[in-house]
N, C-alpha and C positions, 0 to 999 in steps of 0.2 A: 762370297771371295773365293778366285781361284787360284791358281798357282799362277806366278810371271811364268814368260817363255819357257811353255814345258806342255804340251798336251796332255787334257784333264777328262774328266768325266764326269758330270751333276748327275744330281737323281731329285727330280723336282715333282713335287704334288699338287693336284686339281681338285679341292675340297666341292663336293655337291651336296650340298642343302637342298630339301623340298619342303619349306617350309610349310606348319600345319596354316591353314585360314580360312575357322570356318566359314566364311563366304564361298567358296572356291564350291559349285555345285558340279555334282556326280554326273561323271561322263557318260556319254551313252555308252555300249556294250557291241559288239559283234564278237560271237565266241563262238567255238566249236570245239565240242567234244570230241576226243578221239581217244578211245577207248579197245583195253587188248577184251579181245574176246574169245582168245583161242581156246584151245583144250585146257589147259593147263593154269587157267582159272576154272577148274570147276570145283565146285562146291562152295565151300564159304566166302569166294573170293570174286566169284560172279554174283553169289548174292550182297556181298557189300558194294559190288561197284554199281547194280541197278538201285538199290538203296541210296548209292554218290548221287547219283543220277540227276536221281529224283528231289534231293533237298537242292540241287545247284539250281534246279530248273525254278525252284522256289524263289530263290534269289534273283533271277530274272526279272526286270521290268519292263514296264510298256515303254514303247521305242527301241528296246533291244534286239537285236539280232542272236541267233540262238540255233544250233543243229549239233544232231549227233550222230558220229563215224564212228559201230563198232568195226574193228578191226579180226577177221579171221583169214579163213579163203572160203567163198569167197566174199571181199569186203562187201558187205551192205549197208544201204541205207536207211535207218531207222528215223531221224527226224531230221526232212531238208530244210535247206537252209529259210530260218519261219523270222521274220519282221513280226516281234509280238505287240501288239496293240491292246487296249483294254477290253476288248471282248472278244480275243484270241479264245479256243475251246480248247485247256489246255485237256482236257479228259485223253483225247486220242495218243496225243504227244504219251502221257502219265502211262495209258497202254502201251502204245507200243515198247516203252523203257521195258516194262513190269513184262516183257513178251524175249526179252533178249535172254539168250544160250551160248554157253560156252563151247564152243566145237573146232575143227581145224588147226590150222598152223597159222604162228606168227606172221600174216604180210602184212608188218609193217609200213611198208614202202607204200601201197596200193591205198592203205588209211592214210597216210599222212597226205600223198597226195590229194585224198579226194577231200580234207578236211580245210584245207588251205585254199579251195576253190570253195567250198561249200562259203567260207570267209569272203573269197571275188565276191562270191556272188549279191553279197551283202555291205557289200565296201563304202565303207564311207570315211573321209580322211579327218572329221571331227567327232569319233568313235576310236574306242578301244577296240583294234582289230586283233584276237589273238588265236591260238589255234592254245590247247592242254592236253598234252601227250598224257597216256598213260599206261604204262608197259609191264609184265609180271617176267618176261623170257627175253629169249635174244632173239632176233626177225630173222625170215627166209633168207635175206639178201639186205646187207644192210650200205651197197656200196653205194645207189646216188643217195641217199639219206639228209645227209649234209648240201648236199646241192640242192634238197628241196627246202630244207632250210633255210638256205642262200638265198634261196630264189622268193620266200616270202619275208626274209627278212626287207630286199631289197625292194618287192612291192610293198612295206609299208606294215607287215602285217608277223608281229611276235610270235615266240614259242616258249611255252613251258612243259616241262617233261617231267613226270615223276615214276621212278622206278619202284616197284611193289617188290618183296621176299629178299630172297639172298641169286634168284637164277638171272635175273634182268644185268644187258651190258651197262652196269654205271659208265665208262668212260663214254661211250653213245651219247647216253644219253644227255650227260652235261656237256659232253661236244653238242648236241642239240639245242642246247637248250641255250648256250653261249652265242654262239652262231646266231641262233633268232630270237637274241638279247631278252629273253626272257629269264623265268627263275625253272633251277631243277630242286626235287626235293626226293628222301630216299625216305620210302614208308615200308616200315618193319610189319607191319600188319596190315591186313587187309580190312580191318575191323576200323581203320584210321584211315582208308581214303576219304569218307566224305566231309570228314575236320580237315584236310588240307584240302580239299577244294575249298570248302569253303571260306580257307584261309585264301586262297588265290583270287577267290570273287572277291575278295574284300579289299586287297590289293586292288585289282582290276579297276573296283569302284573308286581308287583314291588315288588315279592314275595321273598327277599334271604335269607331267613331261614326256610326249611319246618319241618313238624313234630318234632317240637324241644319240647325237654321233660328238666326238671329239677327234680336233684336228690341230695337228701341229709343223707352224714349219717355224724352220728353224734360221736363225742370224746367218749375217755375215762367218765365214769360216768354222762353222757350226753344222754337225751330222746329226740327226737323231739315233741313235742306237736301238731304241725300242719302244713300246709302252707295255709297261708290267703289265701279263696276267690277260693280255687281248691281244687276239692277230690285226694286224693291220693291214692296210693298204694305200699305195704310196698315193700322192694329191701331186703332183709338180712341186719344183721348187726345192727338193729334196725333202719332201712334208710326207706326212702320213697323215691316216683316218684310222681312226676305231668305231665297230660299234657299239654302244654301252645300253641299247633296246629302250624301255620303258622306266621311268623312275616316278615312285606315288611319295602322297604326300607323308612327310615323317621320315620319309628316308636319309640315310647319308651315306654316300658314297666318294670313298678316296680311290684316286688314280693318280697311277706313278708311274712318270717315263726319264729315261736316260736319255742327257744330249754328251755328248763328244767337242769338246772346243780346244781351237788349235790354241796354243801358247802366247800369249801378249805381252804387253811390256809393263813394268812397276807401274801402276794406276791406274791404267786404260780401263773405259769401260767396254762393256762385252756385252753386246744384243743376243741373248740366248735363244730365244724362241718369242714367237706371236701364235697364242692357242684361240681356238673358237670353240666355243659349246655351242652346238645346235639342237634344234629340238623342235616339237611342236607342242604350240601348249592348248589347253581345254576348249582356247574357243575354235581349235584348226588355224590357229595360222603358226607363220616359222617365226622359231624366234633366237637372236645368235646372242651369247657373251662373249666378250673380248676379256683376253690378259693379256699381261708382259712379261717376259720372265727375264728378266737381266741382275746383272756382276761386274763384280770389277777384278782388276788382276790385282794381285800381290806380290812383293819378294819374299815377305815373311809367312814362314810354317805356323807361326803364334795364330798370327792374324787368321789365316788360312784356316788352323782346326779350330779354333773359336767359331768359325761361321757356320759350321755344319749344326744342321738340324736333327739331333740324335732320333725323334719320332719320324720323320722323314724316310731316314737310312731301316731305322728297324720296321717300318712300315711296308719300305719296297724292299726288305730282304724276306719277309716273311711271304711277302705275294709272287716274290720270283721263287721260295723254297716252294709253295703251293702248286706256282706253277710251273715248275720241275717234274713235281712229285707224281702228276695227271700225267704228264708228258714218258715222264719212266712207263707209267702202265699203259699206257696208250702203245707204246714202241712192245713191250712184252706182249699185247693181245694182237700184236699184229704178227709177231714172230710165230706165235702161236699157231694166228693162220695160216701162214705161210706152206705150201706144200711141201714137200721134202724133195730135193733137188734130183732128174730122171735119174736111174743108172744106165751107165756107156758101159761096151764092150762086153758084155755077156750076150751069149749065143745061144739059141731056144734051140734047146736037145727034144 
């Protein structure tokens, strides 16, 4: 219920549940590992990365696509895009992984670009197409990384990011994962790389909805103020769209958005928004689910107060605080990177 005769902001929630269905087949995968092998990985970290890549390879099934792109300077190919078959000889692949060494600087841009190209080479709309990026440091040049993640997302390729140790750029890696529709994980110890990669492989193997997007189209006299915690794009009629990425079986996700409604007379119905959840199913077909959000106007403050859902308000508030905290850290990082202004009025002696 909305207050009559005055503008108001309403918070709404879309709850997304991917119910577990034991009959759902494991989707085929097309995954590129993009591993930081720069000099900072020397020692236990590179040993753990090699072991993790070998363990990850063991989870790849016939029919899957796999590639491994380490990045330092220059970026090298270790495992080119390979369509795994029952007859595929894994011995040369394992040997190539064991030969990885830590060297050079963190050329993440070229590494990520090459990994995305590897997934493109074996792209199939019925597969889970993903890049898994692991880094323990700050990239040489981060300026093009978000654009690469955006390009991958537009092409149906998701991106998960994992930050190792204490020196990586947490905001950048989290931003890449959000833009790419994948997951972000912090790895505090290199010995845990294999475990996190194994968990990522398990989640990919349970994906039931790929490249999910949420579209919100407001009703008459209503505007969309934003989708909490998600960057959004305009889609016409005052609507917005947000990319949610892949959804695995058993997952639950709450997405909150805010609408501003113009005041209506007492008792009038208010058509708030049409919402569409669009995703690609395991069979490769695009599915849509439609929801309608409506309300009524009331001149009674008590009726308006009693209609509020505390769970929705609290959930949206928590999501907004998390988004604000990330944005504050991002601005601080950008400020730290900004070069000082040039000094003027000085004469050279």
